[in-house]
C-alpha positions as CSV (number, residue, x, y, z in Angstrom):
1,M,50.9,91.1,53.5
2,L,49.9,92.6,50.2
3,L,47.7,95.7,50.3
4,A,46.3,97.3,47.3
5,I,45.0,100.8,48.1
6,K,43.7,103.0,45.5
7,I,44.4,106.6,46.1
8,L,42.4,109.6,45.3
9,I,44.0,113.0,45.6
10,V,43.5,116.3,43.9
11,V,46.0,117.8,41.5
12,F,46.6,120.9,43.5
13,V,47.0,124.4,42.3
14,I,49.2,126.0,44.7
15,F,48.8,128.7,47.3
16,A,46.8,128.6,50.4
17,F,46.6,127.3,53.9
18,G,48.6,127.5,57.2
19,G,52.0,126.0,58.1
20,C,55.5,126.2,56.7
21,F,58.3,124.0,55.4
22,S,60.4,125.0,58.4
23,K,59.6,126.0,61.9
24,K,60.8,129.6,61.3
25,T,58.3,132.4,60.4
26,Y,59.2,134.6,57.5
27,S,57.5,137.7,56.2
28,Q,57.5,138.9,52.7
29,G,61.1,139.8,51.6
30,Y,63.4,140.8,48.9
31,Y,66.4,139.2,47.3
32,N,69.6,140.4,45.7
33,N,69.7,138.9,42.2
34,T,73.1,138.9,40.5
35,I,73.0,137.8,36.9
36,S,75.5,137.6,34.0
37,N,75.6,139.4,30.6
38,N,74.4,142.8,32.0
39,V,70.8,141.7,32.2
40,K,69.0,144.5,34.1
41,Y,66.7,143.5,36.9
42,N,65.0,145.1,39.9
43,S,66.8,143.6,42.9
44,K,64.1,145.0,45.2
45,E,61.3,142.9,43.7
46,E,58.7,142.0,46.3
47,I,58.1,138.3,46.7
48,K,55.4,136.1,48.2
49,N,57.0,134.1,51.1
50,S,54.2,133.4,53.6
51,P,54.0,130.2,55.7
52,A,50.7,129.4,54.1
53,M,52.2,129.5,50.6
54,H,55.1,127.2,51.6
55,K,52.8,124.6,53.2
56,A,50.7,124.5,50.1
57,T,53.5,124.3,47.6
58,M,55.5,121.7,49.5
59,R,52.6,119.1,49.2
60,S,52.9,116.2,46.9
61,Y,51.0,116.8,43.6
62,Q,50.1,115.1,40.4
63,V,50.5,116.3,36.8
64,F,49.7,114.2,33.7
65,G,49.3,111.2,35.9
66,K,52.7,111.5,37.5
67,W,53.3,112.3,41.2
68,Y,55.9,114.8,42.3
69,H,57.2,115.1,45.9
70,P,58.7,118.4,47.0
71,T,61.2,117.5,49.7
72,T,64.3,118.7,51.6
73,A,67.1,120.7,50.0
74,S,70.3,122.2,51.2
75,V,72.6,125.1,50.1
76,G,75.2,123.7,47.8
77,D,73.0,120.9,46.3
78,T,73.4,120.4,42.6
79,Q,71.4,118.9,39.8
80,K,72.3,118.3,36.1
81,G,69.8,118.1,33.3
82,V,68.1,120.1,30.5
83,A,66.7,123.6,30.9
84,S,63.9,125.1,28.8
85,W,62.2,128.5,29.0
86,Y,58.6,129.9,29.0
87,G,57.4,133.3,28.0
88,P,54.4,135.0,26.3
89,N,51.8,132.3,26.7
90,F,52.2,132.5,30.5
91,H,53.0,136.2,30.9
92,G,50.5,137.8,33.3
93,K,49.2,134.5,34.7
94,K,49.6,133.3,38.2
95,T,52.6,131.2,39.2
96,S,52.4,128.3,41.6
97,N,53.3,130.5,44.6
98,G,50.6,133.1,43.8
99,E,52.7,135.7,42.1
100,I,52.0,137.0,38.6
101,Y,54.4,135.6,36.1
102,N,56.6,138.2,34.5
103,M,58.6,136.8,31.6
104,H,60.9,139.9,31.9
105,A,61.8,139.0,35.5
106,V,64.6,136.6,36.4
107,T,62.7,133.6,37.8
108,A,62.2,130.0,37.1
109,A,60.0,126.9,37.6
110,H,61.2,123.8,39.3
111,K,59.2,120.6,40.1
112,T,60.3,120.0,43.7
113,L,62.4,122.8,45.2
114,P,60.9,125.1,47.8
115,M,59.4,128.4,46.5
116,N,61.9,131.3,46.6
117,T,64.9,129.0,46.4
118,I,67.8,130.9,44.8
119,V,69.5,128.8,42.2
120,R,72.5,129.4,39.9
121,V,72.0,128.0,36.5
122,D,75.2,127.2,34.5
123,N,74.8,126.6,30.8
124,L,77.2,123.8,30.1
125,D,76.9,124.4,26.3
126,N,78.5,127.9,26.4
127,G,79.8,128.6,30.0
128,K,77.3,131.4,30.7
129,S,75.3,131.5,34.0
130,V,72.4,133.2,35.6
131,I,71.0,133.3,39.2
132,V,67.2,132.9,39.4
133,R,64.5,132.6,42.0
134,V,62.0,129.7,41.9
135,N,58.4,130.9,42.0
136,D,56.6,128.3,39.9
137,R,56.3,124.5,39.3
138,G,57.4,122.8,36.2
139,P,58.6,121.9,33.6
140,F,56.5,118.8,33.0
141,V,58.0,117.8,29.6
142,G,60.5,115.0,29.1
143,D,63.7,115.1,31.2
144,R,63.7,118.9,31.6
145,I,64.7,120.0,35.2
146,I,64.0,123.8,35.1
147,D,62.0,126.3,33.1
148,L,63.6,129.7,33.0
149,S,61.8,133.0,32.4
150,Y,62.4,134.6,29.0
151,T,64.9,137.1,30.4
152,A,66.8,134.4,32.4
153,A,67.0,132.3,29.3
154,G,68.5,135.3,27.4
155,A,71.1,135.8,30.1
156,I,72.6,132.4,29.2
157,D,72.0,132.7,25.5
158,M,69.4,129.9,25.1
159,Q,66.3,131.7,23.8
160,K,66.9,130.8,20.2
161,K,67.9,127.2,20.8
162,G,65.1,126.7,23.4
163,L,67.0,124.0,25.4
164,A,70.3,123.9,27.2
165,N,72.3,121.4,29.2
166,V,72.7,122.9,32.6
167,T,73.9,122.4,36.2
168,L,71.8,123.9,39.0
169,T,73.4,124.9,42.3
170,I,71.3,126.0,45.3
171,L,72.6,129.3,46.7
172,G,69.9,130.1,49.3
173,F,66.3,130.0,50.4
174,H,63.5,132.6,51.1
175,G,64.6,134.8,48.2
176,K,68.1,135.4,49.6
177,V,71.6,134.2,48.6
178,A,73.1,132.6,51.7
179,S,75.9,134.8,53.1
180,T,76.3,133.8,56.8
181,Q,77.5,130.4,58.0
182,A,74.0,129.8,59.5
183,E,72.3,130.5,56.2
184,K,74.8,128.3,54.3
185,S,74.0,125.5,56.7
186,E,70.2,125.9,56.4
187,K,68.2,123.0,55.1
188,A,64.7,123.8,53.6
189,T,62.3,121.1,54.6
190,V,58.7,120.2,55.3
191,S,57.6,119.8,58.9
192,S,56.1,116.3,58.7
193,Y,55.4,113.3,56.5
194,Y,52.4,111.0,56.2
195,V,51.6,107.9,54.2
196,Q,48.2,108.1,52.6
197,V,46.6,104.6,52.5
198,G,43.1,105.5,51.3
199,A,40.7,108.2,50.2
200,F,36.9,107.8,50.4
201,R,33.8,109.8,49.6
202,N,31.9,108.0,52.4
203,Y,33.3,108.4,56.0
204,S,32.4,104.8,56.7
205,G,35.0,103.6,54.2
206,A,37.7,105.7,55.7
207,K,36.8,104.5,59.2
208,I,37.0,100.9,58.2
209,T,40.4,101.5,56.6
210,Q,41.6,103.4,59.7
211,D,40.5,100.6,62.0
212,K,42.2,98.0,59.8
213,F,45.6,99.8,59.9
214,K,45.3,100.5,63.6
215,M,45.1,96.8,64.2
216,M,47.8,96.0,61.8
217,L,50.3,98.6,63.2
218,D,49.7,97.7,66.9
219,G,49.7,101.3,68.0
220,N,53.2,102.1,66.8
221,Y,51.8,104.7,64.4
222,N,49.0,107.2,64.6
223,V,46.3,106.5,61.9
224,I,44.2,109.6,61.3
225,I,41.3,110.6,59.0
226,K,42.1,113.8,57.2
227,E,39.0,115.7,56.0
228,G,39.2,117.6,52.7
229,N,37.5,118.4,49.4
230,F,37.9,117.0,46.0
231,E,36.0,118.4,43.0
232,D,33.9,120.5,45.5
233,K,32.8,117.4,47.4
234,P,34.0,116.1,50.8
235,I,36.6,113.5,50.8
236,H,38.0,111.5,53.7
237,R,41.7,110.6,53.5
238,V,43.4,108.0,55.7
239,W,46.9,109.0,56.8
240,I,49.5,107.2,58.8
241,S,51.7,109.7,60.7
242,G,54.9,109.5,62.7
243,F,57.6,109.8,59.9
244,R,60.4,112.2,60.3
245,S,61.8,112.1,56.8
246,I,60.7,111.0,53.3
247,D,63.2,108.1,53.5
248,E,61.6,106.8,56.7
249,A,58.1,107.0,55.0
250,N,59.4,105.1,52.0
251,D,61.0,102.4,54.2
252,F,57.6,102.0,55.9
253,K,55.9,101.6,52.5
254,S,58.4,99.0,51.4
255,A,58.2,97.0,54.7
256,N,54.4,96.9,54.5
257,S,54.0,96.3,50.7
258,L,52.3,99.6,50.2
259,D,53.6,100.3,46.7
260,G,50.4,102.3,45.8
261,A,50.4,104.5,48.9
262,M,51.3,108.2,48.6
263,I,53.7,110.1,50.7
264,I,52.2,113.5,51.8
265,A,54.5,116.3,53.0
266,E,53.1,119.1,55.2
């Protein structure tokens, strides 16, 4: 069966409402940041690490017409690609987790990692490295995988060049480098996944779609109408729940020819 569902969803700007990407509860905390090249940094920096912030920043979002899906991550995961940096034009503005961007701090933007993930960035062009905390989303240019603060970029000697080939290695979550075996085994994740199959201004449209999918799925999945707002007006989203992982949700989409449907993580 081919289903063409057009999806409306807001490009979200990030900090807000209840829940957490894991079932643990964390208060605001501090992290011990170790960096190379004698870069001075206040290791007692206060960070935003609330459950509400994590729920908001782990949702799927859209930038320049492309969707991004924050998802699970584990200590030791690596990623190779191109790093860039951002500075004066963003200094003093809010980051995606609600903090104020300080180009002199040792932080970074990443498109999908949980906020306050601690990442070692190894510059493959010169062998230098820096440890940063993710507190923003981006970069959204080309194949870049991380945007470093001005100071972090200086630590690996890439300010002048602007770009560097790097490897990222996850060292910990919630603003701390993992030290115990339990922390090293931790997996940062969202609590549940949904497949969005429609979004409507009128409730009647959402109800028709809900009933359609209830009949099609024979009660094997829960089809709900999620109320929200888009451009300051009510919107009614139709979500299919019951997925324990992003892979399971993707398998459901493929099996039901729902190529246009969006996976929502909460």
